[in-house]
One Martini backbone bead per residue (centre of mass of N, CA, C, O) as a GRO file, in nm:
protein
  291
    1MET     BB    1   2.499   2.365  -2.224
    2GLU     BB    2   2.354   2.437  -2.489
    3ALA     BB    3   2.411   2.166  -2.629
    4LEU     BB    4   2.260   1.988  -2.431
    5PHE     BB    5   1.975   2.116  -2.462
    6SER     BB    6   1.956   2.067  -2.767
    7LEU     BB    7   1.968   1.758  -2.752
    8VAL     BB    8   1.725   1.715  -2.568
    9LYS     BB    9   1.521   1.849  -2.758
   10ARG     BB   10   1.569   1.657  -2.993
   11ASN     BB   11   1.501   1.389  -2.847
   12ASN     BB   12   1.211   1.467  -2.772
   13LYS     BB   13   1.105   1.501  -3.061
   14VAL     BB   14   1.167   1.217  -3.163
   15PHE     BB   15   0.987   1.069  -2.959
   16ARG     BB   16   0.709   1.218  -3.023
   17ARG     BB   17   0.702   1.144  -3.333
   18ASP     BB   18   0.691   0.841  -3.231
   19LYS     BB   19   0.399   0.685  -3.170
   20THR     BB   20   0.479   0.387  -3.139
   21GLN     BB   21   0.684   0.426  -2.911
   22VAL     BB   22   0.486   0.544  -2.709
   23PHE     BB   23   0.302   0.299  -2.695
   24TYR     BB   24   0.520   0.082  -2.612
   25SER     BB   25   0.595   0.229  -2.342
   26LEU     BB   26   0.278   0.145  -2.238
   27LEU     BB   27   0.213  -0.162  -2.270
   28SER     BB   28   0.256  -0.287  -1.984
   29VAL     BB   29   0.040  -0.105  -1.855
   30ILE     BB   30  -0.201  -0.194  -2.029
   31ILE     BB   31  -0.195  -0.490  -1.946
   32VAL     BB   32  -0.256  -0.442  -1.645
   33ILE     BB   33  -0.529  -0.306  -1.682
   34VAL     BB   34  -0.666  -0.547  -1.816
   35LEU     BB   35  -0.614  -0.756  -1.592
   36TYR     BB   36  -0.759  -0.595  -1.372
   37ALA     BB   37  -1.042  -0.582  -1.509
   38VAL     BB   38  -1.078  -0.895  -1.535
   39PHE     BB   39  -0.929  -1.024  -1.232
   40LEU     BB   40  -0.753  -0.883  -1.008
   41GLN     BB   41  -0.967  -0.736  -0.843
   42LYS     BB   42  -1.159  -0.972  -0.775
   43MET     BB   43  -0.949  -1.152  -0.637
   44GLN     BB   44  -0.880  -0.955  -0.403
   45VAL     BB   45  -1.161  -0.898  -0.290
   46ASN     BB   46  -1.236  -1.194  -0.224
   47ALA     BB   47  -1.000  -1.243  -0.024
   48ILE     BB   48  -1.078  -1.013   0.184
   49GLU     BB   49  -1.380  -1.105   0.243
   50GLU     BB   50  -1.285  -1.351   0.428
   51VAL     BB   51  -1.186  -1.133   0.677
   52THR     BB   52  -1.379  -0.895   0.570
   53LYS     BB   53  -1.590  -0.663   0.503
   54ALA     BB   54  -1.762  -0.506   0.259
   55THR     BB   55  -1.648  -0.194   0.117
   56PRO     BB   56  -1.572   0.093  -0.043
   57ALA     BB   57  -1.280   0.094   0.075
   58LEU     BB   58  -1.190  -0.171  -0.057
   59VAL     BB   59  -1.182  -0.080  -0.352
   60THR     BB   60  -0.991   0.155  -0.307
   61MET     BB   61  -0.752  -0.010  -0.201
   62VAL     BB   62  -0.715  -0.185  -0.457
   63ASN     BB   63  -0.674   0.051  -0.653
   64GLU     BB   64  -0.420   0.164  -0.509
   65TRP     BB   65  -0.246  -0.083  -0.547
   66ILE     BB   66  -0.236  -0.072  -0.864
   67VAL     BB   67  -0.143   0.221  -0.902
   68ALA     BB   68   0.141   0.189  -0.782
   69GLY     BB   69   0.237  -0.016  -0.996
   70LEU     BB   70   0.189   0.160  -1.249
   71LEU     BB   71   0.385   0.392  -1.176
   72SER     BB   72   0.640   0.221  -1.158
   73MET     BB   73   0.623   0.112  -1.455
   74THR     BB   74   0.621   0.380  -1.608
   75ALA     BB   75   0.908   0.471  -1.540
   76VAL     BB   76   1.046   0.234  -1.691
   77SER     BB   77   0.912   0.224  -1.979
   78THR     BB   78   0.967   0.524  -2.068
   79THR     BB   79   1.277   0.537  -2.031
   80LEU     BB   80   1.346   0.304  -2.216
   81ALA     BB   81   1.222   0.422  -2.476
   82ALA     BB   82   1.403   0.678  -2.481
   83TYR     BB   83   1.675   0.507  -2.534
   84GLY     BB   84   1.620   0.432  -2.834
   85ILE     BB   85   1.764   0.677  -2.957
   86ALA     BB   86   2.055   0.596  -2.890
   87VAL     BB   87   2.056   0.334  -3.056
   88ARG     BB   88   1.979   0.461  -3.325
   89ASP     BB   89   2.220   0.660  -3.343
   90LEU     BB   90   2.439   0.443  -3.335
   91GLU     BB   91   2.348   0.277  -3.590
   92SER     BB   92   2.326   0.549  -3.788
   93LYS     BB   93   2.570   0.754  -3.704
   94ALA     BB   94   2.474   1.021  -3.559
   95GLN     BB   95   2.695   1.053  -3.342
   96ALA     BB   96   2.921   1.115  -3.543
   97ASP     BB   97   2.797   1.384  -3.634
   98PHE     BB   98   2.807   1.528  -3.358
   99LEU     BB   99   3.132   1.512  -3.339
  100THR     BB  100   3.184   1.749  -3.545
  101ALA     BB  101   3.121   1.894  -3.310
  102PRO     BB  102   3.186   2.063  -2.998
  103ILE     BB  103   3.122   1.752  -2.872
  104SER     BB  104   3.097   1.528  -2.636
  105ARG     BB  105   3.020   1.210  -2.553
  106ALA     BB  106   2.911   1.276  -2.270
  107THR     BB  107   2.701   1.484  -2.360
  108ILE     BB  108   2.538   1.297  -2.538
  109GLN     BB  109   2.469   1.087  -2.320
  110PHE     BB  110   2.338   1.287  -2.115
  111SER     BB  111   2.100   1.366  -2.301
  112TYR     BB  112   1.959   1.089  -2.279
  113VAL     BB  113   1.917   1.091  -1.975
  114LEU     BB  114   1.753   1.352  -1.950
  115ASN     BB  115   1.529   1.271  -2.142
  116ALA     BB  116   1.434   1.021  -1.985
  117PHE     BB  117   1.366   1.175  -1.725
  118PHE     BB  118   1.158   1.373  -1.841
  119ILE     BB  119   0.965   1.164  -1.962
  120GLY     BB  120   0.912   1.011  -1.700
  121CYS     BB  121   0.791   1.252  -1.544
  122ILE     BB  122   0.559   1.325  -1.734
  123PHE     BB  123   0.416   1.046  -1.745
  124SER     BB  124   0.386   1.010  -1.436
  125PHE     BB  125   0.212   1.261  -1.386
  126ILE     BB  126  -0.017   1.187  -1.576
  127ALA     BB  127  -0.077   0.916  -1.437
  128LEU     BB  128  -0.149   1.033  -1.162
  129ILE     BB  129  -0.394   1.195  -1.252
  130GLY     BB  130  -0.546   0.953  -1.371
  131CYS     BB  131  -0.556   0.788  -1.105
  132GLU     BB  132  -0.714   0.995  -0.939
  133ILE     BB  133  -0.964   0.994  -1.117
  134PHE     BB  134  -1.023   0.695  -1.085
  135ILE     BB  135  -1.060   0.686  -0.776
  136VAL     BB  136  -1.291   0.895  -0.760
  137SER     BB  137  -1.487   0.750  -0.973
  138THR     BB  138  -1.483   0.483  -0.754
  139GLY     BB  139  -1.516   0.638  -0.448
  140GLY     BB  140  -1.280   0.792  -0.374
  141GLU     BB  141  -1.001   0.988  -0.266
  142LEU     BB  142  -0.807   1.234  -0.252
  143LEU     BB  143  -0.518   1.334  -0.191
  144SER     BB  144  -0.349   1.487   0.009
  145PHE     BB  145  -0.122   1.729  -0.005
  146ARG     BB  146   0.096   1.569   0.145
  147ASP     BB  147   0.066   1.300  -0.014
  148PHE     BB  148   0.112   1.418  -0.294
  149LEU     BB  149   0.403   1.512  -0.244
  150LYS     BB  150   0.506   1.234  -0.171
  151VAL     BB  151   0.446   1.098  -0.442
  152VAL     BB  152   0.610   1.288  -0.620
  153GLY     BB  153   0.881   1.225  -0.485
  154LEU     BB  154   0.870   0.918  -0.551
  155LEU     BB  155   0.862   0.954  -0.859
  156PHE     BB  156   1.134   1.087  -0.893
  157LEU     BB  157   1.291   0.850  -0.772
  158SER     BB  158   1.184   0.637  -0.971
  159VAL     BB  159   1.292   0.773  -1.233
  160LEU     BB  160   1.587   0.781  -1.154
  161LEU     BB  161   1.622   0.478  -1.125
  162ALA     BB  162   1.522   0.401  -1.411
  163SER     BB  163   1.733   0.564  -1.570
  164VAL     BB  164   1.986   0.413  -1.460
  165PHE     BB  165   1.901   0.122  -1.511
  166ASN     BB  166   1.859   0.157  -1.825
  167LEU     BB  167   2.137   0.258  -1.894
  168PHE     BB  168   2.287   0.001  -1.819
  169LEU     BB  169   2.138  -0.177  -2.030
  170VAL     BB  170   2.183  -0.006  -2.296
  171LEU     BB  171   2.500  -0.026  -2.298
  172LEU     BB  172   2.459  -0.343  -2.396
  173ALA     BB  173   2.332  -0.217  -2.653
  174ASN     BB  174   2.405  -0.214  -3.030
  175SER     BB  175   2.099  -0.256  -3.129
  176GLN     BB  176   1.774  -0.273  -3.221
  177HIS     BB  177   1.740  -0.571  -3.166
  178SER     BB  178   1.853  -0.579  -2.874
  179PHE     BB  179   1.655  -0.365  -2.768
  180SER     BB  180   1.393  -0.519  -2.825
  181THR     BB  181   1.462  -0.758  -2.647
  182LEU     BB  182   1.497  -0.598  -2.387
  183SER     BB  183   1.209  -0.474  -2.379
  184THR     BB  184   1.059  -0.744  -2.363
  185ILE     BB  185   1.182  -0.849  -2.101
  186VAL     BB  186   1.113  -0.610  -1.918
  187GLY     BB  187   0.803  -0.599  -1.973
  188THR     BB  188   0.749  -0.891  -1.869
  189ALA     BB  189   0.899  -0.880  -1.577
  190LEU     BB  190   0.792  -0.627  -1.425
  191GLY     BB  191   0.519  -0.726  -1.302
  192PHE     BB  192   0.656  -0.943  -1.122
  193LEU     BB  193   0.890  -0.765  -0.980
  194CYS     BB  194   0.642  -0.568  -0.861
  195GLY     BB  195   0.386  -0.735  -0.769
  196VAL     BB  196   0.124  -0.734  -0.983
  197TYR     BB  197   0.033  -1.003  -1.111
  198VAL     BB  198   0.148  -1.130  -0.836
  199PRO     BB  199   0.144  -1.182  -0.527
  200VAL     BB  200   0.404  -1.219  -0.325
  201GLY     BB  201   0.276  -1.439  -0.119
  202ALA     BB  202   0.210  -1.652  -0.371
  203LEU     BB  203   0.503  -1.712  -0.383
  204PRO     BB  204   0.784  -1.840  -0.370
  205SER     BB  205   1.056  -1.777  -0.184
  206PHE     BB  206   1.250  -1.712  -0.414
  207ALA     BB  207   1.067  -1.501  -0.556
  208GLN     BB  208   1.036  -1.312  -0.316
  209ASN     BB  209   1.338  -1.243  -0.285
  210LEU     BB  210   1.376  -1.129  -0.568
  211ILE     BB  211   1.183  -0.891  -0.533
  212MET     BB  212   1.318  -0.767  -0.269
  213TYR     BB  213   1.601  -0.726  -0.435
  214PHE     BB  214   1.447  -0.546  -0.624
  215PRO     BB  215   1.465  -0.210  -0.638
  216ILE     BB  216   1.197  -0.124  -0.790
  217SER     BB  217   0.996  -0.255  -0.585
  218HIS     BB  218   1.038  -0.024  -0.368
  219THR     BB  219   0.865   0.187  -0.512
  220THR     BB  220   0.603   0.032  -0.489
  221LEU     BB  221   0.599   0.011  -0.184
  222LEU     BB  222   0.597   0.320  -0.122
  223LEU     BB  223   0.340   0.387  -0.287
  224ARG     BB  224   0.144   0.208  -0.134
  225ASN     BB  225   0.173   0.349   0.140
  226ALA     BB  226   0.083   0.632   0.041
  227PHE     BB  227  -0.204   0.548  -0.072
  228MET     BB  228  -0.313   0.324   0.171
  229GLU     BB  229  -0.323   0.441   0.461
  230SER     BB  230  -0.632   0.507   0.487
  231SER     BB  231  -0.790   0.259   0.365
  232ILE     BB  232  -0.662   0.028   0.537
  233SER     BB  233  -0.775   0.130   0.812
  234LYS     BB  234  -1.077   0.101   0.733
  235VAL     BB  235  -1.094  -0.199   0.648
  236PHE     BB  236  -0.930  -0.301   0.934
  237GLU     BB  237  -1.135  -0.211   1.127
  238GLY     BB  238  -1.143  -0.440   1.400
  239ALA     BB  239  -0.929  -0.615   1.311
  240PRO     BB  240  -0.692  -0.817   1.343
  241ALA     BB  241  -0.355  -0.765   1.329
  242SER     BB  242  -0.286  -1.031   1.177
  243GLN     BB  243  -0.452  -0.971   0.920
  244LEU     BB  244  -0.305  -0.715   0.835
  245GLU     BB  245  -0.021  -0.838   0.820
  246GLU     BB  246  -0.090  -1.056   0.610
  247TYR     BB  247  -0.178  -0.866   0.385
  248LYS     BB  248   0.085  -0.704   0.356
  249LYS     BB  249   0.259  -0.950   0.279
  250MET     BB  250   0.098  -1.061   0.037
  251TYR     BB  251   0.082  -0.748  -0.119
  252GLY     BB  252   0.347  -0.570  -0.076
  253ILE     BB  253   0.349  -0.348   0.179
  254VAL     BB  254   0.546  -0.547   0.302
  255TYR     BB  255   0.875  -0.675   0.385
  256ASP     BB  256   0.969  -1.020   0.446
  257LEU     BB  257   1.310  -1.060   0.515
  258HIS     BB  258   1.413  -1.314   0.681
  259GLY     BB  259   1.203  -1.220   0.926
  260LYS     BB  260   1.221  -0.907   0.830
  261ILE     BB  261   1.096  -0.592   0.849
  262LEU     BB  262   1.102  -0.345   0.630
  263SER     BB  263   1.174  -0.027   0.616
  264THR     BB  264   1.148   0.271   0.464
  265SER     BB  265   1.448   0.351   0.490
  266THR     BB  266   1.558   0.094   0.358
  267SER     BB  267   1.434   0.138   0.078
  268ILE     BB  268   1.572   0.409   0.022
  269ILE     BB  269   1.862   0.307   0.045
  270ILE     BB  270   1.845   0.101  -0.183
  271ILE     BB  271   1.785   0.307  -0.405
  272VAL     BB  272   2.028   0.499  -0.371
  273VAL     BB  273   2.254   0.289  -0.397
  274THR     BB  274   2.172   0.190  -0.679
  275ILE     BB  275   2.213   0.455  -0.826
  276ILE     BB  276   2.515   0.484  -0.766
  277VAL     BB  277   2.620   0.212  -0.874
  278LEU     BB  278   2.499   0.233  -1.167
  279ALA     BB  279   2.640   0.497  -1.240
  280ILE     BB  280   2.929   0.393  -1.216
  281LEU     BB  281   2.905   0.152  -1.412
  282SER     BB  282   2.819   0.323  -1.658
  283ILE     BB  283   3.078   0.491  -1.677
  284ILE     BB  284   3.270   0.255  -1.718
  285ILE     BB  285   3.139   0.141  -1.976
  286PHE     BB  286   3.155   0.397  -2.146
  287LYS     BB  287   3.466   0.425  -2.140
  288LYS     BB  288   3.530   0.147  -2.269
  289LYS     BB  289   3.363   0.198  -2.541
  290ASN     BB  290   3.539   0.501  -2.573
  291LYS     BB  291   3.864   0.459  -2.620
   0.00000   0.00000   0.00000
């Protein structure tokens, strides 16, 4: 156990020492923030104003919508960047040096997983605080204590899913070049697959189904519901129920999969099952690579 914690501490120091890697781990999030400031917010506000009057709660609701997507993406991008240490150690033969000590390959691999999880949790919590400051500074309200705990719990679940998901992908990368390619693909696709760049309802049916089957998008869905519960009721107060339902479907606050609205419990089950399945597959791949 002492060896495991020593390796985790070492991995964490290596990650924090590389400022460029830290920056690139947040690059996809930074891109979303820029896009949101330039046109995403205005586009959504204008669309909602067509069905209901503009109020301060409307801006808050839209801000909370993007915040949920940013937090979900942060969990993925930071944990993936943390796994870059594992690829670097593999390519530089540093892992072979570790094996000269009485440490198993499984312990070394698990240290990368724990490090990725810790880094994901730290960055996600910092992002949450930053997002709360942003929402309050733009006229919104802080989450209630109950909702804050709910969001923190969802963030832990989101980071756990991202850690296992990225572990599965990284086990398929054997060099820094392949890892860089993988990071580029994930960073580019993440905003679309989480329904942040383009609202889910604005996409073709095939793309909508792809997003709804993508497990990480369900963390975005759950976070949106946690953040927007109060503001969305204020914005659509007095509006027909059909308009509220249409908005939720359009902007990925509920998922209408093959004519059936998915419940919160269904999204949680999808996330938990995905974590278990990817963990098992990762163990299998790890064992095959190290026979």
